[in-house]
C-alpha positions as CSV (number, residue, x, y, z in Angstrom):
1,M,-24.6,-36.3,18.3
2,D,-24.0,-37.8,15.0
3,G,-20.8,-39.7,16.1
4,S,-18.4,-38.1,13.5
5,T,-14.9,-37.2,14.0
6,P,-14.8,-33.3,14.8
7,Q,-12.3,-31.5,12.4
8,P,-9.0,-30.4,13.8
9,G,-8.9,-26.8,14.7
10,F,-6.3,-25.7,12.1
11,T,-9.0,-27.2,9.3
12,V,-11.7,-25.2,10.9
13,K,-9.3,-22.1,10.8
14,L,-8.4,-22.5,7.2
15,Q,-12.0,-22.9,6.3
16,R,-12.8,-19.8,8.0
17,A,-10.1,-18.1,6.3
18,H,-11.0,-19.1,2.7
19,F,-14.7,-18.1,3.2
20,L,-13.6,-14.5,4.6
21,L,-11.2,-14.4,1.4
22,S,-13.9,-15.0,-0.8
23,E,-15.9,-12.6,0.6
24,L,-13.5,-10.0,0.5
25,R,-12.9,-10.6,-3.3
26,E,-16.6,-10.5,-3.9
27,A,-16.7,-7.1,-2.4
28,M,-13.8,-6.0,-4.2
29,N,-15.0,-7.0,-7.5
30,G,-18.5,-5.4,-6.8
31,F,-16.6,-2.3,-5.8
32,F,-14.8,-2.0,-9.1
33,R,-17.7,-2.9,-11.2
34,E,-18.9,0.5,-10.0
35,R,-16.0,2.3,-11.5
36,P,-14.9,4.4,-8.4
37,Y,-11.7,5.4,-10.6
38,T,-12.0,6.9,-14.0
39,L,-9.4,8.6,-16.2
40,E,-9.7,12.0,-17.9
41,A,-6.9,13.0,-20.4
42,A,-6.3,16.5,-21.6
43,E,-3.5,18.3,-23.5
44,A,-1.4,20.4,-21.5
45,P,-0.2,24.1,-22.7
46,N,3.2,22.6,-23.7
47,G,1.6,19.7,-25.6
48,D,1.9,17.1,-23.3
49,L,-1.1,14.5,-22.9
50,V,-1.9,14.7,-19.2
51,T,-4.0,11.7,-17.8
52,R,-5.6,12.4,-14.3
53,V,-8.0,10.2,-12.2
54,R,-11.3,11.1,-10.8
55,V,-11.8,9.1,-7.5
56,S,-15.6,8.6,-6.7
57,A,-15.7,6.3,-3.9
58,E,-12.8,4.7,-1.4
59,P,-12.9,1.1,-0.2
60,P,-14.9,0.7,3.1
61,L,-13.3,0.6,6.5
62,E,-14.9,-2.6,7.4
63,W,-12.3,-4.1,4.8
64,S,-9.5,-3.5,7.1
65,A,-11.2,-5.7,9.7
66,L,-12.1,-8.3,7.4
67,A,-8.4,-8.6,6.0
68,G,-7.4,-8.4,10.0
69,D,-9.9,-11.6,10.6
70,I,-8.1,-13.5,7.4
71,V,-4.6,-13.0,8.8
72,H,-5.8,-13.9,12.4
73,N,-7.3,-17.2,11.2
74,L,-4.2,-17.9,9.1
75,R,-1.7,-17.3,12.1
76,S,-4.0,-19.1,14.5
77,A,-4.2,-22.3,12.0
78,L,-0.5,-22.6,12.4
79,D,-0.7,-22.4,16.2
80,H,-3.3,-25.1,16.4
81,V,-1.0,-27.2,14.4
82,A,1.8,-26.6,16.9
83,W,-0.6,-27.6,19.7
84,A,-1.1,-30.6,17.8
85,L,2.5,-31.3,17.1
86,V,3.4,-31.0,20.7
87,A,0.5,-33.0,22.0
88,E,2.0,-36.0,19.8
89,E,5.4,-36.1,21.9
90,G,4.5,-34.3,25.1
91,Q,2.3,-31.9,26.8
92,P,1.2,-28.5,25.5
93,D,1.3,-25.5,27.8
94,E,0.5,-21.7,27.9
95,W,3.7,-20.9,25.8
96,T,2.8,-23.5,23.0
97,C,2.8,-21.9,19.6
98,F,4.0,-21.9,16.0
99,P,7.4,-20.2,16.2
100,I,8.3,-17.4,13.7
101,T,11.1,-15.2,14.3
102,D,12.9,-12.1,12.7
103,K,16.4,-13.7,12.4
104,E,17.4,-17.2,12.0
105,R,19.9,-17.1,15.1
106,S,16.6,-16.3,17.2
107,F,14.9,-19.3,15.9
108,G,16.5,-21.9,18.2
109,D,15.5,-20.5,21.6
110,R,12.2,-19.3,20.7
111,A,11.3,-22.8,19.0
112,R,12.4,-24.7,22.5
113,K,9.9,-22.6,24.1
114,A,7.2,-22.8,21.8
115,L,7.6,-26.6,21.1
116,R,8.7,-27.7,24.6
117,G,9.1,-31.4,24.8
118,A,8.8,-32.1,21.1
119,P,12.2,-32.1,19.5
120,E,10.9,-33.8,16.1
121,A,8.4,-31.1,15.6
122,R,11.0,-28.6,16.1
123,Q,13.1,-30.0,13.5
124,M,10.3,-30.3,11.0
125,V,9.3,-26.8,11.6
126,R,12.8,-25.7,11.5
127,G,12.7,-27.0,8.0
128,L,10.1,-24.4,7.0
129,S,12.5,-21.8,7.8
130,P,9.9,-19.6,9.4
131,W,12.2,-16.2,9.8
132,R,12.2,-13.4,7.6
133,D,15.3,-14.3,5.2
134,G,13.9,-17.8,5.0
135,N,10.1,-17.6,4.5
136,E,9.0,-14.1,4.1
137,D,5.5,-15.2,3.7
138,L,5.2,-16.8,7.2
139,W,7.1,-13.9,8.5
140,L,4.7,-11.4,6.9
141,L,1.9,-13.4,8.2
142,H,3.2,-13.2,11.9
143,R,3.9,-9.4,11.7
144,L,0.6,-8.6,10.0
145,N,-1.1,-10.5,12.9
146,I,0.8,-8.5,15.7
147,V,-0.2,-5.3,14.0
148,D,-3.9,-6.2,13.6
149,K,-3.9,-6.9,17.7
150,H,-3.2,-3.3,18.3
151,R,-4.9,-1.2,15.4
152,L,-6.7,-1.8,12.1
153,L,-4.4,-3.3,9.1
154,L,-5.6,-0.3,7.1
155,V,-6.7,-0.9,3.7
156,V,-6.8,1.9,1.4
157,G,-7.8,2.2,-2.4
158,S,-6.9,4.3,-5.5
159,A,-3.5,3.0,-5.7
160,S,-2.0,3.0,-9.3
161,T,-0.3,-0.2,-9.7
162,G,0.7,-0.3,-13.2
163,I,0.3,1.1,-16.5
164,G,-0.8,-1.3,-19.5
165,L,0.5,-0.4,-22.9
166,R,-1.0,-2.0,-25.8
167,M,0.6,-1.6,-29.4
168,T,-1.4,-2.2,-32.6
169,F,-0.1,-3.0,-35.7
170,R,-2.4,-2.0,-38.9
171,G,-0.3,-3.9,-41.6
172,F,1.2,-2.5,-44.7
173,E,-1.1,-3.8,-47.2
174,E,-4.8,-2.1,-47.9
175,G,-7.2,-4.7,-46.5
176,D,-4.6,-6.2,-44.0
177,S,-6.4,-7.1,-40.5
178,P,-4.9,-5.0,-37.4
179,I,-3.0,-7.1,-35.1
180,T,-3.0,-6.0,-31.2
181,M,0.1,-7.5,-29.2
182,D,-0.4,-8.6,-25.8
183,P,-0.1,-5.5,-23.6
184,I,3.2,-4.6,-21.6
185,V,2.5,-3.6,-17.9
186,L,5.0,-1.1,-16.5
187,Q,4.9,-0.9,-12.7
188,P,5.8,2.4,-10.8
189,K,8.9,2.5,-9.0
190,N,6.9,4.3,-6.2
191,I,3.4,3.7,-5.6
192,E,1.2,6.8,-4.3
193,V,-1.0,5.6,-1.5
194,P,-3.6,6.9,-1.7
195,V,-4.0,8.6,-5.3
196,L,-6.0,11.4,-4.6
197,D,-8.6,13.0,-6.9
198,E,-7.5,14.6,-9.8
199,A,-4.0,13.5,-9.6
200,V,-1.7,13.0,-12.5
201,V,-1.2,9.2,-13.3
202,F,0.4,9.2,-16.6
203,R,1.9,11.7,-18.9
204,V,2.9,11.4,-22.7
205,L,5.4,14.1,-23.5
206,A,4.8,16.1,-26.5
207,E,7.7,14.9,-28.6
208,A,6.4,11.3,-28.0
209,R,2.9,12.2,-29.5
210,K,4.4,13.3,-32.7
211,Q,3.8,10.1,-34.9
212,P,4.1,10.1,-38.8
213,A,0.8,10.1,-40.7
214,D,1.7,7.1,-42.5
215,S,2.8,5.2,-39.5
216,H,1.7,1.8,-39.0
217,F,1.7,1.2,-35.4
218,R,-0.8,3.0,-32.7
219,T,-0.1,2.7,-29.0
220,D,-2.8,2.7,-26.5
221,H,-2.6,3.0,-22.6
222,D,-4.7,2.3,-19.7
223,V,-3.8,2.8,-15.8
224,R,-4.5,-0.2,-13.5
225,F,-5.8,0.6,-9.9
226,D,-6.2,-1.7,-6.8
227,I,-6.8,-1.9,-3.4
228,V,-3.5,-2.0,-1.2
229,F,-2.5,-2.1,2.3
230,G,-1.5,1.3,3.9
231,L,2.2,2.7,3.8
232,D,2.4,2.3,7.7
233,T,1.9,-1.6,7.5
234,P,4.3,-4.4,7.3
235,A,3.2,-4.8,3.7
236,P,3.2,-1.2,2.4
237,A,1.4,-0.6,-0.9
238,A,0.9,-4.6,-1.5
239,P,-2.4,-5.4,-3.5
240,V,-4.6,-7.0,-0.7
241,G,-6.2,-9.5,-2.7
242,P,-3.2,-11.2,-4.0
243,L,-1.1,-10.8,-1.0
244,L,-3.7,-12.5,1.3
245,E,-4.0,-15.5,-1.3
246,R,-0.2,-15.8,-1.0
247,L,-0.2,-16.0,2.8
248,L,-3.0,-18.4,2.8
249,D,-1.1,-20.5,0.1
250,A,2.1,-20.3,2.3
251,T,0.1,-21.4,5.5
252,E,-1.6,-24.5,3.6
253,K,2.1,-25.5,2.2
254,A,3.3,-25.2,5.8
255,I,0.6,-27.2,7.3
256,Q,1.0,-29.8,4.5
257,H,4.6,-30.2,5.4
258,L,3.9,-30.9,8.9
259,M,1.0,-33.3,8.3
260,P,3.2,-36.4,8.7
261,R,3.7,-35.7,12.4
262,L,0.0,-35.4,13.1
């Protein structure tokens, strides 16, 4: 024994979530480096320019388990904090946990049971508004964790999450250097999950392709893909990496809010 003070359980859980999220990010970056989704553009008989996606690989099923482990560690970190909060005022029991509810009106009864004997802790937790309309990230973390207890948080790929448009202005005078404007990202109203091989992901109508020969503008586009949660999860079609980062940030902020009581 080195005599050092052991880390609080919630700190260990947060560290584990950070490690797993870093591992998932690295795996996804490697996946995209292999170019699993490529685009093929061809002119249709009516003159439209049709872009299709070729899908050569799908993300491994293990990523679903990895996402679930990240969610579980974050939710567990909050429960560890709840245990520590109750221990400051009373005696934790088998019902002790961090209360998160669907509706604000349900929170009072849930918190009295989850944080029994710790009225000051209940007030601090209430200050986080841990219900769906108050703190959606904490609520979503809670729901995803419940789903993962019974089935995999299915992670799917080849979801088209946006179209980037770039406009280049070549100048009016001979010798002018072309200027490329910052891209505009258009997000589709409905995200198709998953995008199937050879699916149409972008179409330029024939009329829109007609451009005067002396036009000083050129427009290019690219289709953006991401790894997303499946449609039958509490986070349908949400990109996995950014959402998990958001949930981690919400968990850390919640713990920081409660630290004065610990």
